[in-house]
N, C-alpha and C positions, 0 to 999 in steps of 0.2 A: 688119110684125112688128117691125123695128128701131125705127120711130117709136113704136110702143106701149111697147116696153121703155124707150126714152129718156124718154117721158112719165111712165112709172111711177117711174123713178128720180128724176126731178125732183120729182114729187109726194111721194115718200117722204122725200126730203131736206128739203123744206119742212116736212113734218110733224115730223121730228126737230128741225129748227131751232126751230119753234114750241114744241115740248115743252121744249127747253132754256131758251128764253126764259121760259116759264111757271114753271120751277123757279127761275130766277134772281129773277123777280119775287116769288115766294113767299118766298124767303130774305130778300130785302130788306125785304119787308113784315113778316116775323116779327121781324127785328132792330129795325126802327123801332118796332114795337109794344111791344117789351120796354123801350124807353127811355121814362121818364115824360114826359108832355107838359108838365108844370109844372116839370120840372127838379129835383124833390125826390126824393132817394134816402133810404130808411130804412137808416141805417148802423149796424152793430154792430162794435165794436172789441174784440178780445181781446188783452190784454197778457200775454205769456208770459214769466215771469220765470225765467231760467235761472241757477242758482247752484251753488256747490260747498260741500259740507259740510266740517267741520273734518277729517274722516278721508279727504277726497279723493273721496268719492262724489258723484254728481249729485243735484240737487234742482230740481224744476220746480213752479212755482206759476202758475196761470192766473187772471187777474182779467178778468172780462167787464164792460165798461162799459155803462151804459144806452144803449139804441138812441136815436139822434138823427136828426133830419131835416136832411139835408145838401143845400144848394142848389147845384146844379151851375152855375148862372148866376154864382156868385161864385167858383168855383174847382173844379177836378177833382182836386186833390192834397191828401191828408190828411197833416198834419204831426204825427207822434206826440208825445205828452206827454213831458216830461222827468221822469224818476224819479231822485231823488238816490241816488248810489251805484251806478247802472247806466249802461251804454252801450246805445244802441239801434241795431238793424240790421233792415231797411235804414232810410234816411232817409225823405223824403216818399214816400207810396204813392199810386198812381193809383186813383181810384174809378171803378168800372164804371158805365156808363149803364144802370141797371136800377132796378126798383122797390125791390129790397133788395140790399145788399152787406155782406159780412162780411170784415173785415180781421184778420189775425193778425200782430201786431207783436212781434218778439223783443227781449227785454232781457237783458243779460248782466251779472251782478254783478261789481263790481271787487274785486280782491284785498283781503282784510282779515284781520288777525291777531287771534287769541284769546290773551289773557294770563291765566294762572291764578296767583293769589297765595295762599300758605298761611300764615295768621297765627293767633295766639291771640286771645283776646277783648280783649287790650290792644294789638292791632295790631302785635305783635312777630312778625317773620318766623321761621317754624319750619323752612322749607327753601327752596331756590332756586325762584324762580318758573318756571313752565312756559310755553313759547311754542308755539302751534299755528299753522302758517303755510300750511296747504293749503286754507283756506276762502276764500270770497268773501262779499260783502254778500248777505244773504238766505239764506245757508246755515245749517245747524244744527250744534250741538256737543253731545256727551255725554262729559263729562270722565271719568266713571267707566269708560267703555269704552276710553279712550285712555291712561290712566295709573292707577297705584295711589295712591289718595287716603288710604290709611291711614298714620298717623304714630304710632310707638310711644309709649305713655304719654299719648296724647291721643285725644279722640273728636270727630268732626265734628258741629257743632251744627245746621247747616241743610243738608239734603240737596237741597232743590229748586233750589239754585243750580248743580247739576251739569249741568243741561240748559238749553238756550236757543237763541236765534237771534242771528246775527251782524248787527250794525247797520252804519250807514254809516261809522262811524269805528272799526270793529272792536269788540272786547269785552274788558273786563277783569273777571274773576270773582274775588271775594274769598271764599275758603273759610275760615270761622272755626272754631277748635278750642278746646276746654276740656280741662283736665287730667282724665284718666280717674280714676274712683274707685280708691283703693288698698286692697288687702286686707292687713289686719294680723292676725298670729297672736296670739291670746290663749289661753294654755293649749293645749288640744288643738283649739280651735275657731278658724276663720278668720273674722274680722269685716271688713266693708267699711267703710272710713273715707270718709265723704262730705265733699267740700270745701265747707264752709258757713261763712259769716261768723261770727266769734267772738261770743259773747254780750256785750252791752254791760252793764257793771256799773252798779249804781245809784250816783248821786252820794253822796258821803260826807255832805253836809249833810242829805240826806233821811233817811239812816239815823239820824243824831243826833236829828233832829226826831222820828222815830218812837219812839226810845228815851225821849225826854223825855215824850212823850204817855203812854207806857206807865207811866212812873214816877209821873206825876200821877194816873192812874187808880188805881194801887195804893195810893197814899197816902190817897186819899179813902175807899177801902174800909176802910183800917185805922182 
């Protein structure tokens, strides 16, 4: 009876051991099968651009690069591209030994200032310039939401400059103003005086010449 039990235990132990070995072999086989035999990996890289807007809020832009064939025989580490105005984290990235791999590379915009200048059409300063210091490269700004752009007695000529994107060297925005039309009271009515160039008078010589022609014509009729 004891011999039978001992033999059964030995047999069961061998069976468990064989089963474990089979599992290990399958795992190894699966891993090796996922690695391309030619060493070529179809690699996709996503550049994640993290920035700060001029109001301090976050801005994220994702640029997906075209899929490339990466030869593992020449190297297994991907060195991210340099984007001016950004720092990259992390540095070189390990590429998986697989048919396809996708890498997410984070970039962070460097601090950049937005300067706003308020000038008339003759480039004369109408009020102190404004400095927005909370943004980074790649962020956006909306001046109309951050300050009052109205100036008494003037009207803003170009409004599409109020919004934009912060560049590598920051951004300087020139807001141009023209004098607003003035209302002039004439009797009981208010008329708007428009600032237009004064009419150019005719040259004196041309008027004399016209009078001379008229005199000649009249004398012939007489």
